[in-house]
N, CA and C atoms as a LAMMPS dump frame, in Angstrom:
ITEM: TIMESTEP
0
ITEM: NUMBER OF ATOMS
225
ITEM: BOX BOUNDS ff ff ff
-5.0000000000000000e+02 5.0000000000000000e+02
-5.0000000000000000e+02 5.0000000000000000e+02
-5.0000000000000000e+02 5.0000000000000000e+02
ITEM: ATOMS id mol type element x y z
1 1 1 N 8.514 -9.931 3.311
2 1 2 C 8.24 -8.645 2.764
3 1 3 C 7.259 -7.704 2.939
4 2 1 N 7.621 -6.554 3.547
5 2 2 C 6.945 -5.476 3.833
6 2 3 C 6.286 -4.502 2.835
7 3 1 N 4.934 -4.529 3.145
8 3 2 C 4.106 -3.996 2.454
9 3 3 C 3.595 -2.869 3.19
10 4 1 N 3.736 -1.391 2.816
11 4 2 C 2.864 -0.366 3.794
12 4 3 C 1.64 0.338 2.67
13 5 1 N 0.683 0.624 3.337
14 5 2 C -0.432 1.404 2.776
15 5 3 C -0.286 2.793 3.72
16 6 1 N 0.451 3.699 2.843
17 6 2 C 0.195 5.238 3.096
18 6 3 C -1.269 5.906 2.756
19 7 1 N -1.609 6.38 4.264
20 7 2 C -2.809 7.302 4.043
21 7 3 C -3.278 7.601 5.675
22 8 1 N -4.273 8.663 5.337
23 8 2 C -4.7 9.208 6.67
24 8 3 C -6.382 8.37 6.921
25 9 1 N -6.531 7.079 6.546
26 9 2 C -7.462 6.654 6.966
27 9 3 C -8.883 6.467 6.139
28 10 1 N -8.712 7.282 5.222
29 10 2 C -9.746 7.55 3.983
30 10 3 C -10.513 6.2 3.384
31 11 1 N -11.773 6.354 2.508
32 11 2 C -12.014 5.26 2.08
33 11 3 C -11.347 4.373 1.179
34 12 1 N -10.485 5.082 0.348
35 12 2 C -9.485 4.947 -0.522
36 12 3 C -8.528 3.961 -0.124
37 13 1 N -8.131 4.79 0.893
38 13 2 C -6.75 4.053 1.683
39 13 3 C -7.182 2.677 2.247
40 14 1 N -8.304 2.814 2.618
41 14 2 C -9.045 1.109 3.343
42 14 3 C -9.115 0.319 2.24
43 15 1 N -9.514 0.512 1.192
44 15 2 C -9.427 -0.265 0.085
45 15 3 C -8.419 -0.794 -0.595
46 16 1 N -7.189 0.409 -0.591
47 16 2 C -6.005 -0.05 -1.109
48 16 3 C -5.466 -1.291 0.04
49 17 1 N -5.631 -1.035 1.385
50 17 2 C -5.174 -2.108 2.405
51 17 3 C -5.944 -3.248 1.82
52 18 1 N -7.22 -3.381 1.817
53 18 2 C -7.901 -4.74 1.635
54 18 3 C -7.545 -5.415 0.099
55 19 1 N -7.106 -4.459 -0.771
56 19 2 C -6.765 -5.082 -1.975
57 19 3 C -5.251 -6.099 -2.088
58 20 1 N -4.537 -5.13 -1.164
59 20 2 C -3.138 -5.762 -1.01
60 20 3 C -2.979 -6.992 -0.046
61 21 1 N -3.862 -7.15 0.64
62 21 2 C -4.167 -8.345 1.552
63 21 3 C -4.506 -9.19 0.773
64 22 1 N -5.425 -9.262 -0.04
65 22 2 C -6.204 -10.051 -1.002
66 22 3 C -4.986 -10.602 -1.824
67 23 1 N -4.09 -9.482 -2.583
68 23 2 C -3.324 -9.951 -3.356
69 23 3 C -2.253 -11.125 -2.804
70 24 1 N -1.575 -10.927 -1.688
71 24 2 C -0.982 -11.266 -0.66
72 24 3 C -1.337 -12.777 -0.381
73 25 1 N -2.736 -12.773 -0.245
74 25 2 C -3.225 -13.982 0.141
75 25 3 C -3.54 -15.018 -1.075
76 26 1 N -3.893 -14.305 -2.139
77 26 2 C -4.108 -14.896 -3.24
78 26 3 C -2.756 -15.59 -3.88
79 27 1 N -1.712 -14.84 -3.778
80 27 2 C -0.209 -15.6 -4.291
81 27 3 C 0.572 -16.69 -3.248
82 28 1 N -0.222 -16.197 -1.673
83 28 2 C 0.543 -17.101 -0.945
84 28 3 C 1.967 -17.03 -0.367
85 29 1 N 2.35 -15.456 -0.554
86 29 2 C 3.626 -14.66 -0.443
87 29 3 C 3.544 -14.51 1.402
88 30 1 N 4.901 -14.596 1.833
89 30 2 C 5.172 -14.137 3.012
90 30 3 C 5.413 -12.711 3.153
91 31 1 N 4.642 -12.022 3.722
92 31 2 C 4.482 -10.781 3.559
93 31 3 C 3.492 -9.863 4.81
94 32 1 N 3.968 -8.793 5.136
95 32 2 C 3.14 -8.071 6.216
96 32 3 C 2.554 -6.651 5.8
97 33 1 N 1.376 -6.415 5.654
98 33 2 C 0.908 -5.555 5.464
99 33 3 C 0.283 -4.181 6.62
100 34 1 N 1.062 -3.329 6.452
101 34 2 C 0.886 -2.341 7.449
102 34 3 C 0.314 -0.97 7.36
103 35 1 N -0.316 -0.603 7.567
104 35 2 C -1.076 0.934 7.472
105 35 3 C -0.19 2.224 8.348
106 36 1 N 0.124 3.132 7.42
107 36 2 C 0.833 3.87 7.806
108 36 3 C -0.119 5.082 7.426
109 37 1 N -0.336 5.693 9.064
110 37 2 C -1.035 7.163 8.697
111 37 3 C -0.404 8.241 9.326
112 38 1 N 0.96 8.003 9.863
113 38 2 C 1.223 9.487 10.208
114 38 3 C 2.194 10.087 9.067
115 39 1 N 1.799 11.233 9.136
116 39 2 C 2.153 12.236 8.061
117 39 3 C 3.14 12.523 7.781
118 40 1 N 3.86 12.694 8.819
119 40 2 C 5.696 12.946 8.749
120 40 3 C 6.322 11.298 7.876
121 41 1 N 5.908 10.45 8.35
122 41 2 C 6.42 9.454 7.659
123 41 3 C 5.787 9.104 6.278
124 42 1 N 4.61 9.494 5.725
125 42 2 C 4.237 9.776 4.489
126 42 3 C 4.919 10.739 4.009
127 43 1 N 5.168 12.188 4.363
128 43 2 C 6.1 12.933 3.698
129 43 3 C 7.735 12.29 3.525
130 44 1 N 8.122 11.544 4.289
131 44 2 C 9.629 10.968 4.059
132 44 3 C 9.704 10.419 3.106
133 45 1 N 8.532 9.358 2.328
134 45 2 C 8.53 8.748 1.429
135 45 3 C 8.199 9.466 0.312
136 46 1 N 7.982 11.195 0.542
137 46 2 C 7.978 11.825 -0.568
138 46 3 C 6.614 11.701 -1.382
139 47 1 N 5.622 11.26 -0.508
140 47 2 C 4.316 10.808 -1.408
141 47 3 C 3.465 12.009 -0.813
142 48 1 N 2.901 12.576 -1.939
143 48 2 C 1.907 13.806 -2.013
144 48 3 C 0.688 13.516 -2.107
145 49 1 N 0.394 12.315 -2.808
146 49 2 C -1.155 12.178 -3.114
147 49 3 C -1.409 10.359 -2.464
148 50 1 N -2.285 10.394 -1.627
149 50 2 C -2.63 9.298 -0.986
150 50 3 C -3.584 8.869 -1.778
151 51 1 N -4.134 7.481 -1.641
152 51 2 C -3.24 6.526 -1.111
153 51 3 C -2.088 5.967 -1.623
154 52 1 N -0.946 5.535 -0.801
155 52 2 C 0.348 5.368 -1.051
156 52 3 C 0.613 3.776 -1.172
157 53 1 N 1.029 2.893 -1.918
158 53 2 C 1.545 1.507 -1.909
159 53 3 C 3.078 1.437 -1.993
160 54 1 N 3.592 1.168 -0.529
161 54 2 C 5.262 1.312 -0.481
162 54 3 C 5.752 -0.999 -0.376
163 55 1 N 6.329 -0.974 -1.552
164 55 2 C 6.761 -2.263 -0.974
165 55 3 C 8.285 -2.687 -0.405
166 56 1 N 8.535 -3.031 0.432
167 56 2 C 10.211 -3.099 1.238
168 56 3 C 10.623 -1.825 0.833
169 57 1 N 9.848 -0.683 1.287
170 57 2 C 10.569 0.745 1.242
171 57 3 C 10.692 0.955 -0.109
172 58 1 N 9.981 0.848 -1.192
173 58 2 C 9.92 1.438 -2.334
174 58 3 C 8.539 1.76 -2.533
175 59 1 N 8.311 2.911 -3.065
176 59 2 C 7.215 3.552 -3.599
177 59 3 C 6.905 2.832 -4.841
178 60 1 N 5.647 2.621 -4.82
179 60 2 C 5.175 2.003 -6.095
180 60 3 C 4.032 2.374 -6.563
181 61 1 N 3.092 3.038 -5.872
182 61 2 C 1.982 3.837 -6.5
183 61 3 C 1.552 4.988 -5.475
184 62 1 N 1.359 5.65 -6.204
185 62 2 C 0.317 6.916 -5.227
186 62 3 C -0.784 7.503 -5.997
187 63 1 N -1.679 8.118 -4.738
188 63 2 C -3.019 8.344 -5.315
189 63 3 C -4.382 7.701 -6.212
190 64 1 N -3.769 6.245 -6.329
191 64 2 C -4.696 5.631 -6.957
192 64 3 C -4.682 4.225 -6.365
193 65 1 N -6.071 3.694 -6.174
194 65 2 C -6.534 2.323 -5.724
195 65 3 C -6.14 1.365 -6.542
196 66 1 N -5.167 0.515 -6.35
197 66 2 C -4.955 -0.68 -7.244
198 66 3 C -5.853 -1.593 -6.957
199 67 1 N -5.992 -2.283 -7.722
200 67 2 C -6.729 -3.792 -7.819
201 67 3 C -5.719 -4.854 -7.331
202 68 1 N -6.434 -5.732 -6.437
203 68 2 C -5.461 -6.8 -6.191
204 68 3 C -4.933 -7.515 -7.487
205 69 1 N -4.795 -7.424 -8.581
206 69 2 C -4.416 -8.044 -9.717
207 69 3 C -3.113 -7.158 -10.278
208 70 1 N -3.526 -5.808 -9.966
209 70 2 C -2.672 -4.673 -10.416
210 70 3 C -1.067 -4.943 -9.262
211 71 1 N -1.771 -4.743 -7.812
212 71 2 C -0.791 -4.976 -6.701
213 71 3 C -0.023 -6.49 -6.919
214 72 1 N -0.416 -7.53 -7.532
215 72 2 C 0.081 -8.776 -7.713
216 72 3 C 1.272 -8.783 -8.579
217 73 1 N 1.127 -8.063 -9.352
218 73 2 C 2.594 -7.63 -10.584
219 73 3 C 3.355 -6.834 -9.496
220 74 1 N 3.433 -6.329 -8.553
221 74 2 C 4.727 -5.904 -7.697
222 74 3 C 5.298 -6.562 -7.098
223 75 1 N 4.122 -8.04 -6.611
224 75 2 C 4.642 -8.794 -5.809
225 75 3 C 5.495 -9.638 -6.237
């Protein structure tokens, strides 16, 4: 599983990345969590509001910091 956090490195983006890693660790699933800061790549996903959460190429959330418990539901 590939999890991407879309954002330019702001505080909210970093928090979403932490929460995603926590969710993965908590569930014990095989997944990589990758930070994507390239605006062109972010725009290719159609994300206009960061942070964005992408799981296996599918945008699951934009513009908000999901808690680890919320991310678990997508995993």
